[in-house]
N, C-alpha and C positions, 0 to 999 in steps of 0.2 A: 556744651558737650563737644568733644573733639572727634569729628568723623562720625561714621555710622555706628549704631549700637551693635555689639557682638551678641549673637543669639545662640542659645544652647538649650537643651532640654532640662538638665539638672546642673545647677551651679553650686559647687561645694567651696565653702570658705574655710581654709585650713588644710595644709598638706602634711599633717601629722599622721600617726598610725590610723586613726579613724577615717579621716578624709581620704587618704590614699586607698585604704581598704575598700571603702564604699565606691570610690571611683573605679577601682578594678572590677568589683562585682557588676556595676552598671555597664561599664564598657564591654565586659564579657558578653552581656546580653544585647549589645548593639545600641545602647543608649548614648546619645550625644551628651558628653559630660565635659565640664571645665572645672578646674581647681585653681583658686586664687590663694596665694600664700604671701603673707606680709614680709617674711624674712627673705633676703636675697639668695640665700643658700641654706642647705640642710644644717641643722645643729650637729656639731661633731662629737660632743661627749656622750657617754653611754646612757644616762638617765635610766628609764625602766628596763628591767632585765628579765622578768618572769613571764613565761608563756605557759599557761595551764592547758590541760588537754582540750577544753572547748576552744581555746585560741588556736591550737594546732589543727583541729578539725576545720576551723574557719579558714586558716591559711590554705588548707588542702583544696578549698573551692577555687583557689587561684593557682593551684599547682605549686604552692610555695612551702608546704609542710616539709617535704623531703630536703630541699636545700637549707631550710632553717635548722632542722635537726642535725644535718651534716655540719653546720657551722657552729652549733651551740654545744652546751654540756647538758646531758640528760641526768637530772638530779632525781635519784630513785628512792631516797630516804631522807628523813630528818632526824637529828639527834638533839635531845634536850638535856641541858645541864643545869644543876643548881648553882654553880658558880664557875669554877675552873674546869678544864677539860679532863682532869684525871678520872680514873675509873670510879672513885668514890663519889664524884660529883655528877655522874650520869643519872638522869631521871628516867630515861627510856629512849626507845627508838621507834619511829613510825615509818613503816614501809609503804611506798606508793605503788607497789606491784598491782594492787587491785583498783587503781585509780581509773583506768580505762584500758580496754583490750588492745587498742592500737597504740596508745601513748601512756604507758604505765610510769609516768614521770612528769616532773615540771621541767621545762627547758629553760636554761638561762642563756640569753642572747642579748647583747646590748641593743638598746632601741635604735641607735644609729644604724646598725646593720639590718635590723628588721625593716626600718624605713627604706633603706637602700634597696632591699629585695622588692618591696611594694612599689617604689618609684620606678624601678626598672620594668616591672610587669605592667604598670599603667602606661608607661611610654611605649611599650610594645603593643598594647591593646589599643591605645588612643594617642598616637604621636602628637606631641605639642599640647596636650590637654592641661598640663601643670604650668601655671604662670607664677613665677616667683618675683618677689620684690614689689608686689601689688597690695597696697593697704586699702581695705574697704572703708569708705567714709560715709556711705549712705545705703540703706536698704528700705525699699518700699514694699507695701503689702501686695503690690501688683507683680512682684517678682522682678523688679528692676533694682540692680545693684550699681552703685557709683563708686568708681575708683579715683586714683590721682588724675589731676588735670581734666576732670569732668568726664573721663571715659566711662561708658555705660555698658553693662551686660544685661540682657533680658533672658529670663528663664521661666519655665513652668513652675519649678520648685527651687528654692534656695535652701541649702543645708548648712547650718552653722556648726562647724567642727573645729572651731578656732580657740579652744582651750578654756581654762577655768575663768579667765577674765574676758570672756567672749564679747567682742565688739558687735557681732551679729545679734547676740541675745539682747544686748543693751538697745541697739537700734530697732529691734522688733518689739520692744516694750515688754519683754518677758522678765519677770522678777527672779530673785534668787534668795533662798534662805541660807544664812551662814551660821556656823557654830565654830567657835575657836576653842579647841580643847586645851591649848596651852602647852602640850607636850612638844618638846624640841629634840631634834636629832642631828647628828653629824653622820655623813656617809662619804665613802670614797672607794676608789678602785686601786688596787696595789698588786705588785708582783708577789708571787709566792717565793719567799726567800728561804724556806725551810724552817722558819720560826713560827709556823702555825700549829705545830703539834698535831698535824692531821695527815692521814693517809687516804682520805676519802675523795681525792680529786685526781682523776687521771691526768697525768702530766705534771703533778706537783713534785717539788724537789724531794727526792728520797722515796718516791712512790713507785712501786713496781707495776702499777696499773691494775692490780687485782681487786682492790676495793671499789665498790660502787660509789660514785660521787654523792656527797651528802651536804645538806644544809645544816648549819650548827647554830643553835639558839641557846645562849647562856643567860638564864634568868637570874641575874645577879641582883642582890638586894639594893645596890646603888643604881640599877638601871640595866636594861638588856644590852647584850652585845651579840650581834648577828653576823654570821659569815656565810657567804654563798660563793661556790666556785663559778668561774667565768671561763670562756674560751681563752686559749693561749697561756694557760697556767697562771691566771690572775684570779683575784678574789675581790668581791664586794664586801666591805666592812660597814656596819651600821652600829652606832652607839647612841643610847638615850642620854641626853644631857639635862634632864630635869625640865624645869620651866624657863630655862635661860637659852636664848638663841645665841650661841657662841660663835666666834669667828670661824670661817671655813679654813681650817688648817689641818694638814696631815699629822702634825705633831699632836694636835688635840685629840684626834682619833687614837693614835698610837699610845699616848699617855693614859687615857681612860681605859683602853683595852688591857694594857699591861697591869694597871692597878687592880682591875676587876678579875681577870682570868689568867694572868701570868703569861699571856701571849700578845703579840702585837705585830702589825705590818711594818715594813721599812718605809718611813715617811718619804725618803728620797725617790721611791718608785711610784708615787701617786700620780695618776693621770686624770682623775676626775674627783672633785670635792664639792660637797653641797651641804649647806645647813638649812634645815627647814622646820617649820612649826606646823603641827597637824591642825588642819581646818577641814570642815565639811561645807561644801557649797552645792546645794541642790536647787535646780531651777524650779520655779513654782508652776511652770508649764513648758511643754516642749514644742508646741505647735501654735502658730498664729499666722493668719493670712496664708501666704505662700511660703512661709519660713518654718523650717523644722530644725530642731537641735539634736545633736548626737555627740557622743564622747564626752570629754571633759567640759565642753560648753554646757552640757546637760547636767553633769554630775561630777563635781570634784570631790574625791574621797581620799582618806588617808592612804599614803603609799605603802603602809605596813601591811604585808600580805600580798602586795603586787597584783591587785585585781583590776586596776584601772584600764589597762590596754585591752584585756579580755572583755571587760564590760562595754567598752566602746565598740568593739567588733560585733558584739551581740546586738547592739543598737543598729548597726549597719545591716546585719542579717535580717532584723525585723523590718527595717525600712525598705529593703530592696523590692519585695513583692508588692508593697503598697505603691511605690513609685512606678513600677512596671504596669500595675493595674491602671493608674491614671494615664500614663503615657501611651500605652497600647490601646487605650480606649479612645484615643484621638487627641490627647493633650499635646499642645505645642506652646512655645513661648508666645505670650500675648503681645500685642502692639504696645510700644512705649506709651506710658501714661494712661492706658485704659484697657478694658477687656480682661476677662479672667484668664483666657488662654487655656482653660481646662477643657476636658472632654465634653462633647455635645451631650446634653441631657444631664450634665453634672448638677447636683442640687446643693452644692456647697457654696455657690455664689463666689467661688474663688477662695473661700476661707477653709483651709484644710482641717481646722479643728471641728468642722461640722461633718466631716467624712467619718463614718463609723470606724474604719480601719485606722485612721490616724488618731482618732480619739482613744482607741484601744492601745495604740503605740504609746501615746502620752501616759496613760495610766500604768500600763505594764512595765515600761522602762523606768518610770519613776519608782515603782515598787521594787524592781530589781536593784536599782541604785541604792535605795534605802537599806535593803538587805545586805548588800555588799559593804555599805558604809558601816553598818552596825557590826558586821564581822570584823572589819578592819579595826574598828575602835575597841572591840573586845580583845583582839590581838595586842593592841597598844596598852590596854589596861593591865594585861598579864605581865608586860615588860616594864612597868613603871617602877621607880624607886619606891620602897615600902618598908615599914618598920618590921622588926623581927617576927612578931606574932603573925603578921599578914604574909610575909614571904615563906615562912615555914608551912602555913596552911596551904598556900598556893602550890608549893613544891610537893606536898603530900597528895593533893588532888591531881596534879600533873603526873606524878609517878603512878598513881592508881589507874588513871585513865590510859596511860601508855602500856601498862602491864595487863590491864583487864580486857574486856570485850568491846571497848569503844573504838578499836583501831579502824574498822571499816567506815564508821561514821565520821571519824576525824579525817580519814583519807579523803572522803567525799567532800568534806567541808573545806579542807586546805588545798584541794585541787579544783575547786569551783565546779564540782560535779553537778550542783544544782542549776548551773547557768547554761548547760549545753542543751 
């Protein structure tokens, strides 16, 4: 070990959306918190873009909802198509006006900008709390974490928020159940060049700004094409590529989009490209010893539907009062190599899974993750390539649902109203 161990009350591994959000919540309540991040600097491309109403209420706890809304695009409706964007192909429209009294929309904001807001707030609340370029190589059940060159941190609780391939989860001995669906996608961000056939994005070429921004889902028989407005007159395009993980190329997105719906982005304007295969990774347990999992470390779900970031923030909101209960009851980091360091009279023996509140967190958050995963997978199934009889039946059901009385239920479903 090089030098003395650094001590903190809560040590969070991972400076992504979940780790930064939890750090902000705890710092706001006066908790001594440190965040370790393997990457030397923040990731620059957009990644996740969707912030549902529960996510905006979460951000409001840190005073960040208003700046996020000011920086993003408020998507107030979704339009479904049977194929191309022409009037004959429209299946229906879903208004999000009833989604939430405060936030009757889904906000699109690139993850890099969301993380920047969170990082700035954490730095203001707890200067120097985020340590980048630090890779965790050891986690002990006594709350001791080892980094490069033998550096040691001691904490009352260690939170693993380090992504779907979590090192903390592995080191804590927590398992994961995986399911590979095989569905593959290409996605990318592009300029609006006027070849989108859409007037639903404020600031789009040829748009007078009168139309409310909309998400567009083309349920084509060869695979879904999705388009979402982004800040700065840009668009996120997503295309299903069957069961083949194809190379990440802007031309691959443009060609498939044009073949299916007659519209395409300009490949030369692409700023982010990603090819991915849909997998589900759910941890078999979220709590062991002094280690707790949150965010993608606890549950990696399909990105179709954009629920992952909101789900991680709901984990953090559920964790905050449990951590405060332990710490305000007298918990402090234990001495290196021994002692539980938990509150006097604590009956867990240092094992948080024996604490009723953390046991409820484990069960409740895994149930929520499974619900979100199943919804994301249902969205994925609707957008799969399918034979004529199947896509005709799907289109008929979608048209009836959008035209009938299912609107409020669908709005609640697609804006994660169940999660708040």
